[in-house]
C-alpha positions in Angstrom: 8.3 -39.1 -183.0 5.4 -37.7 -185.3 2.0 -38.4 -184.1 -1.2 -36.6 -184.5 -0.7 -34.2 -181.4 3.0 -32.8 -183.5 2.4 -32.5 -187.0 1.4 -29.1 -186.4 4.5 -28.1 -184.4 6.8 -29.6 -187.3 4.3 -28.2 -190.5 5.1 -24.9 -188.6 8.1 -24.9 -187.5 11.0 -26.8 -189.7 9.6 -23.8 -192.5 10.5 -21.1 -190.3 14.1 -22.9 -189.0 15.0 -23.3 -192.8 14.2 -19.3 -193.3 16.2 -18.8 -190.3 19.2 -21.0 -191.9 19.2 -19.3 -195.0 19.4 -16.2 -193.6 22.3 -17.1 -190.8 24.6 -19.1 -194.2 24.0 -15.5 -195.8 24.7 -13.5 -193.7 27.9 -15.1 -192.7 28.8 -16.1 -196.0 28.2 -12.4 -197.1 30.5 -11.1 -194.4 32.7 -13.2 -194.8 33.5 -12.0 -198.2 32.6 -8.6 -197.6 36.0 -8.8 -195.5 38.4 -10.5 -197.9 37.3 -8.2 -200.1 38.6 -5.3 -197.5 41.9 -7.2 -197.0 42.6 -7.5 -200.4 41.7 -3.3 -200.6 43.9 -2.7 -197.9 46.6 -4.4 -199.0 46.4 -2.8 -202.6 46.2 1.0 -200.9 49.4 0.3 -199.2 50.8 -0.9 -202.5 49.1 2.0 -203.9 48.3 0.6 -207.2 48.0 2.4 -210.1 44.7 0.1 -211.2 43.8 0.0 -207.4 40.1 1.1 -208.8 40.0 -1.5 -211.7 40.8 -4.4 -208.8 38.6 -3.1 -206.8 36.2 -2.9 -208.9 36.8 -6.4 -210.4 36.9 -7.7 -206.5 33.4 -6.6 -205.4 31.9 -8.1 -208.8 33.8 -10.6 -207.5 32.5 -11.3 -204.3 28.8 -10.6 -205.4 29.3 -13.2 -207.8 30.2 -15.9 -205.2 27.2 -14.5 -203.3 25.1 -15.5 -206.2 26.5 -19.4 -206.0 26.3 -19.7 -202.6 22.7 -18.6 -201.9 21.6 -20.0 -205.4 23.6 -23.9 -203.9 21.7 -22.9 -200.3 18.6 -22.2 -201.3 18.3 -25.1 -204.1 18.9 -27.5 -200.7 16.9 -25.9 -198.6 13.6 -26.1 -202.2 14.7 -29.9 -202.2 14.7 -30.2 -198.3 11.0 -28.8 -198.2 9.7 -30.7 -201.1 11.2 -33.7 -198.9 9.9 -32.3 -195.7 6.2 -31.6 -197.7 5.8 -35.5 -199.4 7.4 -37.0 -195.3 4.6 -35.0 -194.1 2.2 -35.6 -196.0 2.4 -39.2 -195.8 2.5 -38.8 -192.0 -0.6 -36.9 -192.3 -2.6 -39.2 -194.8 -1.6 -42.3 -192.4 -2.4 -40.6 -189.0 -6.1 -39.6 -190.5 -6.2 -43.1 -191.8 -6.0 -44.4 -188.5 -8.4 -41.5 -186.9 -10.7 -43.0 -189.6 -10.2 -46.4 -188.7 -10.4 -45.5 -185.1 -13.9 -43.5 -185.6 -15.5 -46.5 -187.7 -14.1 -48.7 -184.7 -16.4 -46.4 -182.5 -19.2 -46.0 -184.9 -19.3 -49.7 -185.2 -18.9 -50.0 -181.1 -21.6 -47.8 -180.7 -23.9 -49.7 -183.2 -23.2 -52.8 -181.1 -24.0 -50.8 -178.1 -27.1 -49.3 -179.1 -28.5 -52.7 -180.3 -27.9 -54.3 -177.3 -29.5 -51.9 -175.5 -32.7 -52.3 -177.8 -32.5 -55.5 -176.4 -31.7 -54.5 -173.1 -34.3 -52.2 -172.5 -36.9 -54.4 -174.7 -35.3 -57.5 -171.6 -36.3 -54.5 -168.8 -39.7 -53.7 -169.6 -40.7 -57.5 -170.2 -39.3 -57.8 -166.8 -41.1 -54.8 -165.4 -44.2 -56.0 -166.8 -43.7 -59.7 -165.2 -42.8 -57.7 -161.8 -45.8 -55.5 -161.7 -48.2 -59.1 -163.1 -46.8 -60.3 -160.3 -46.9 -57.2 -157.8 -50.5 -57.2 -159.0 -51.6 -61.2 -158.4 -49.4 -61.2 -155.0 -51.6 -58.1 -154.0 -55.0 -60.0 -155.5 -54.3 -63.0 -152.8 -53.5 -60.7 -150.1 -56.1 -58.7 -150.4 -58.6 -61.8 -150.7 -57.1 -62.6 -147.0 -57.5 -59.7 -145.7 -61.1 -59.8 -147.3 -62.6 -62.9 -145.8 -60.3 -61.8 -142.4 -63.4 -59.1 -141.8 -66.1 -60.4 -143.6 -65.5 -63.4 -140.9 -65.4 -60.2 -138.3 -68.4 -58.8 -139.7 -70.1 -61.9 -139.6 -69.6 -63.1 -136.1 -72.1 -60.7 -134.2 -74.3 -61.3 -136.8 -74.1 -65.1 -136.4 -74.1 -65.0 -132.7 -77.4 -63.4 -132.8 -78.6 -65.9 -134.9 -77.9 -68.4 -133.2 -79.0 -67.0 -129.4 -82.4 -66.6 -131.7 -82.0 -70.4 -132.3 -81.6 -71.6 -129.1 -84.4 -69.1 -127.7 -86.4 -70.8 -130.4 -85.2 -74.5 -128.7 -86.1 -73.4 -125.5 -89.6 -72.0 -125.9 -90.5 -74.7 -128.5 -89.2 -78.1 -125.5 -91.3 -76.1 -122.8 -94.2 -75.0 -125.5 -94.1 -71.7 -124.5 -93.7 -71.0 -128.3 -96.2 -68.9 -130.6 -97.1 -67.5 -133.3 -96.7 -64.4 -132.8 -93.0 -65.7 -131.1 -91.9 -67.2 -134.0 -92.9 -64.1 -136.1 -90.9 -62.3 -134.2 -88.3 -64.4 -134.4 -88.2 -64.8 -137.9 -87.9 -61.2 -138.1 -85.2 -60.9 -136.6 -83.2 -63.4 -138.3 -84.2 -62.1 -141.9 -82.4 -58.7 -140.5 -79.3 -60.8 -139.5 -79.1 -62.5 -142.6 -80.0 -59.7 -144.5 -77.1 -57.6 -143.1 -74.8 -60.4 -144.1 -76.3 -60.9 -147.1 -75.1 -56.6 -147.6 -72.1 -57.4 -146.4 -71.0 -59.9 -149.0 -72.1 -57.4 -151.7 -70.1 -54.7 -149.4 -67.4 -55.7 -150.4 -67.5 -57.5 -153.8 -68.8 -53.7 -155.2 -65.4 -52.6 -153.0 -62.7 -54.3 -154.8 -65.1 -53.6 -158.3 -62.0 -51.9 -160.2 -63.6 -48.4 -161.5 -64.5 -47.5 -164.5 -63.4 -44.3 -165.4 -62.8 -40.7 -162.9 -65.6 -39.2 -161.2 -66.4 -36.6 -158.1 -66.8 -38.1 -155.2 -66.1 -36.8 -151.4 -64.2 -37.2 -149.6 -65.8 -38.2 -146.7 -68.0 -40.9 -148.9 -64.7 -42.4 -149.9 -63.6 -42.8 -146.3 -66.9 -43.9 -144.4 -66.9 -46.7 -147.3 -63.7 -48.4 -146.7 -64.4 -47.6 -142.2 -68.1 -49.7 -143.0 -65.3 -52.3 -143.9 -63.3 -53.1 -141.3 -65.3 -51.1 -138.3 -66.6 -54.7 -136.8 -63.1 -55.8 -136.5 -61.6 -52.7 -135.2 -64.7 -53.2 -132.3 -63.7 -56.2 -132.0 -60.2 -56.1 -131.3 -61.0 -53.0 -129.2 -59.5 -50.0 -131.1 -61.5 -46.5 -131.2 -61.4 -45.3 -134.8 -62.5 -41.5 -134.8 -63.5 -39.8 -137.7 -62.4 -35.5 -137.9 -64.6 -34.0 -141.0 -63.0 -30.5 -140.9 -63.7 -29.4 -144.4 -65.1 -31.9 -146.6 -65.1 -31.5 -150.6 -65.4 -33.7 -153.9 -62.1 -34.2 -155.6 -61.6 -36.1 -159.2 -60.6 -39.7 -159.4 -60.9 -43.4 -158.7 -63.8 -43.3 -155.2 -63.3 -47.8 -154.7 -59.5 -47.2 -154.9 -59.7 -44.1 -153.2 -61.1 -46.5 -150.1 -59.1 -49.0 -150.8 -56.0 -47.0 -150.3 -58.1 -45.7 -146.8 -59.0 -49.6 -145.4 -54.4 -50.2 -146.5 -53.5 -47.4 -144.0 -55.9 -48.2 -141.5 -55.5 -52.0 -141.5 -51.7 -51.8 -141.6 -52.5 -49.2 -137.8 -54.2 -52.1 -136.4 -52.3 -54.1 -137.3 -49.3 -52.7 -135.5 -51.1 -51.5 -132.6 -52.0 -55.1 -132.2 -48.2 -56.4 -132.3 -47.5 -53.6 -129.9 -50.0 -54.9 -127.6 -50.6 -51.0 -126.9 -52.8 -49.7 -124.2 -56.1 -47.2 -125.2 -55.8 -48.1 -129.2 -56.7 -45.6 -131.2 -57.0 -44.3 -134.8 -57.5 -40.8 -136.1 -59.0 -39.9 -139.4 -59.0 -36.1 -140.5 -60.0 -34.6 -143.4 -59.5 -30.9 -144.0 -58.7 -29.0 -147.4 -56.6 -25.9 -148.4 -57.5 -24.2 -151.7 -57.7 -26.6 -153.8 -56.1 -29.7 -151.6 -58.1 -31.7 -150.2 -56.1 -33.1 -147.3 -56.1 -36.8 -145.4 -54.6 -37.4 -142.5 -54.6 -41.5 -140.5 -52.4 -41.3 -137.5 -51.8 -44.0 -134.9 -50.7 -43.7 -131.1 -48.6 -47.3 -131.7 -45.1 -44.7 -131.7 -43.9 -44.8 -135.0 -42.2 -46.1 -137.3 -38.2 -45.9 -137.2 -36.8 -44.0 -139.1 -34.5 -46.5 -140.9 -37.6 -47.6 -141.9 -39.3 -44.3 -143.3 -37.6 -43.9 -146.9 -37.7 -47.6 -147.6 -41.7 -48.3 -146.8 -43.4 -47.7 -149.9 -40.9 -49.9 -151.8 -42.0 -53.1 -153.2 -42.3 -56.2 -151.2 -41.0 -54.4 -148.0 -42.4 -55.3 -144.9 -41.9 -54.5 -141.3 -44.5 -57.5 -139.9 -43.7 -60.6 -140.3 -43.6 -62.7 -143.5 -46.3 -64.3 -143.0 -48.6 -61.5 -142.2 -47.7 -59.3 -144.9 -46.4 -59.5 -148.1 -45.0 -55.8 -148.6 -47.3 -54.6 -151.5 -50.2 -52.6 -149.6 -48.3 -49.3 -149.3 -46.5 -49.9 -152.4 -49.9 -50.0 -154.6 -51.1 -47.7 -152.4 -48.8 -45.1 -153.4 -49.3 -45.9 -156.9 -53.0 -45.2 -156.6 -52.7 -41.8 -155.3 -49.7 -40.7 -156.8 -49.6 -42.7 -160.5 -54.1 -43.3 -160.9 -54.7 -39.3 -159.0 -52.3 -37.5 -159.5 -51.9 -36.9 -155.5 -49.3 -37.1 -153.1 -48.9 -40.3 -150.3 -46.1 -39.1 -147.4 -45.4 -40.4 -144.4 -43.7 -39.2 -140.8 -43.6 -39.3 -137.4 -45.0 -37.5 -134.6 -45.0 -37.8 -131.1 -47.7 -40.6 -130.6 -47.7 -42.3 -133.5 -47.2 -42.8 -137.2 -49.0 -40.1 -139.7 -50.1 -40.7 -142.8 -50.7 -37.9 -145.6 -52.7 -37.8 -148.3 -53.0 -34.6 -150.2 -55.2 -34.9 -153.9 -56.5 -31.5 -155.9 -60.2 -31.0 -155.9 
């Protein structure tokens, strides 16, 4: 009956009801007394009593006395009622306030407990995220090592074949005793060039995966060519045509080696898709242009594009459309981190009529 919402209603309404009740009783009693006096006056008037005026005056005095006594009695009852009502309301309000304070205290305790749990959960989440990032980086390094070994093998295949050919020629000429000093020196010179090329390949790969210490200005085309030099032998061996179209080259500020790794990663993915789908006349196009302060690099292939359901998830960690033995799903995720977090740019993907189009936008 009485609650936190009901108290204001009773506090306001009850006093008004009491006033209305007193007024109603007062008027009713006054009218009743007036009617009795009027009846008595009529009777006296009919009897034509000599002391009519005195009796009339006495009746009015009696009426006044009765009315005063009645009002005092009613007022006393109302005052007592209001006192009891006030005491009851104070008790109820005190009880409601006590309950409200208890509810507030319980909520504060619940919030404090929630904050403590939230702090622990946030800390656990941060630790888990750090562990996840470390695992991602470790797996990415392993995947990168495997990719690097594969590309070194392709880079070395041709010079090893040439070295093998030189040794076979030396063996044949020695057996038939047609060898002379000039022939031997020429063979040694060719072998030295092949060995130097192979040594430079090792240096290129070692420097390519060495992390950048600080940001610097570099030309977009130089970073792209650095990536192409790493994978061109592999593409040539697979019969994939790589086209580099430099429309407007400019310097950008960032990490050149990491940027080259992004380019290499996208080219390598395009290469895998072209081979997997067995595309005739496979090709990869790299276009470099600029608009204002922005450098725009697009890398596209003719492998038919990415399915619409995969476009939104293509940059998620561990998400890969390749077989689990061929991909970890980390390459594009790390590429997006490098471009967007480390260099403040944007990496996106879409499809055109021929295939997938990766677009890198970086401010100069």
